[in-house]
C-alpha positions as CSV (number, residue, x, y, z in Angstrom):
1,X,0.2,-0.1,-0.1
2,X,1.9,3.5,-0.9
3,X,2.1,5.9,1.2
4,X,0.1,8.8,-0.8
5,X,-3.1,6.5,-0.2
6,X,-2.7,6.1,3.3
7,X,-1.8,10.1,4.1
8,X,-4.5,10.8,1.7
9,X,-7.2,9.1,3.3
10,X,-6.4,10.4,6.9
11,X,-5.9,13.9,6.0
12,X,-9.5,13.2,4.2
13,X,-10.6,12.0,7.3
14,X,-9.1,14.1,9.4
15,X,-10.5,16.9,7.5
16,X,-14.1,15.6,7.0
17,X,-13.9,14.8,11.4
18,X,-12.9,18.7,11.7
19,X,-16.1,19.7,9.7
20,X,-18.6,17.2,11.3
21,X,-17.2,19.1,15.0
22,X,-18.1,22.2,13.5
23,X,-21.0,21.1,12.9
24,X,-22.0,19.4,15.6
25,X,-21.2,22.7,17.1
26,X,-23.2,24.7,15.0
27,X,-26.4,22.8,15.6
28,X,-26.0,21.8,19.4
29,X,-25.1,18.2,18.3
30,X,-21.4,17.7,19.8
31,X,-21.7,14.1,21.6
32,X,-22.8,13.4,18.0
33,X,-20.2,15.0,16.0
34,X,-17.6,13.9,18.7
35,X,-18.4,10.1,17.8
36,X,-18.5,10.6,14.2
37,X,-15.4,12.1,14.0
38,X,-13.9,10.2,16.4
39,X,-14.8,7.2,13.8
40,X,-13.3,8.6,11.0
41,X,-9.9,9.2,13.0
42,X,-10.3,5.5,14.1
43,X,-10.9,4.4,11.1
44,X,-8.2,6.2,8.8
45,X,-5.7,4.2,11.3
46,X,-6.7,1.3,8.9
47,X,-4.2,2.0,5.6
48,X,-1.6,2.6,8.8
49,X,-2.4,-1.0,10.5
50,X,-2.3,-2.3,6.8
51,X,0.9,-1.5,6.2
52,X,1.9,-2.8,9.0
53,X,0.9,-6.3,8.9
54,X,1.9,-6.4,4.7
55,X,5.5,-5.7,6.9
56,X,5.4,-8.7,8.7
57,X,4.8,-10.9,5.9
58,X,2.0,-12.8,7.4
59,X,-1.5,-14.4,5.6
60,X,-3.3,-10.7,4.7
61,X,-6.5,-12.0,4.8
62,X,-6.5,-13.8,9.0
63,X,-4.7,-10.0,9.5
64,X,-7.1,-8.5,7.7
65,X,-9.7,-10.3,10.4
66,X,-8.4,-9.1,13.1
67,X,-7.5,-5.4,12.4
68,X,-11.1,-5.4,11.4
69,X,-12.2,-6.7,14.7
70,X,-9.7,-4.5,16.4
71,X,-11.0,-1.4,14.9
72,X,-14.3,-2.3,16.0
73,X,-13.7,-3.1,19.2
74,X,-11.8,-0.2,19.6
75,X,-14.7,1.5,17.9
76,X,-17.5,0.8,19.8
77,X,-15.2,1.2,23.1
78,X,-15.0,4.1,22.4
79,X,-19.2,4.8,21.8
80,X,-19.7,2.8,25.2
81,X,-17.7,5.2,26.4
82,X,-18.8,8.5,24.7
83,X,-23.0,7.1,26.0
84,X,-24.4,3.9,24.1
85,X,-26.5,5.7,21.8
86,X,-23.4,7.4,20.4
87,X,-22.0,4.1,19.4
88,X,-23.6,3.6,16.0
89,X,-22.5,7.4,15.4
90,X,-18.7,5.9,16.2
91,X,-18.5,2.9,14.3
92,X,-20.6,4.7,11.3
93,X,-17.5,6.7,11.2
94,X,-15.1,4.1,11.1
95,X,-17.4,2.0,8.2
96,X,-17.1,5.9,6.4
97,X,-13.1,6.3,6.6
98,X,-12.9,2.8,5.1
99,X,-14.8,3.8,2.0
100,X,-12.9,7.0,1.6
101,X,-9.6,4.4,1.8
102,X,-11.6,2.6,-0.8
103,X,-12.3,5.7,-2.7
104,X,-8.6,6.5,-3.1
105,X,-7.3,2.9,-3.7
106,X,-10.0,2.7,-7.0
107,X,-8.6,5.4,-8.1
108,X,-5.0,4.6,-7.0
109,X,-5.7,1.4,-9.7
110,X,-7.6,3.6,-12.3
111,X,-4.7,6.0,-12.7
112,X,-2.6,2.9,-13.0
């Protein structure tokens, strides 16, 4: 996985997280915005974790399952710390960050 792909994902997720927090303050939904923004930031770390797991030279499929379980568990834990009703927002933020990563990966693949 290329460094540019990871950097673009982290940057886009960071900008989206900052925008969500600003919108949350503007609408009075700070707790919800914080939960979603944290999910975006946690999810954007997946690219970094992929790079590290590829360096181990182990089976990609097995490590992918462990990595996604780790991210989901972390998201659930953080969501529960914020509030039970915000858990889905943290996990949703993680999912959106994965879509951002996939989008940048498709763009890289098509660019050649």
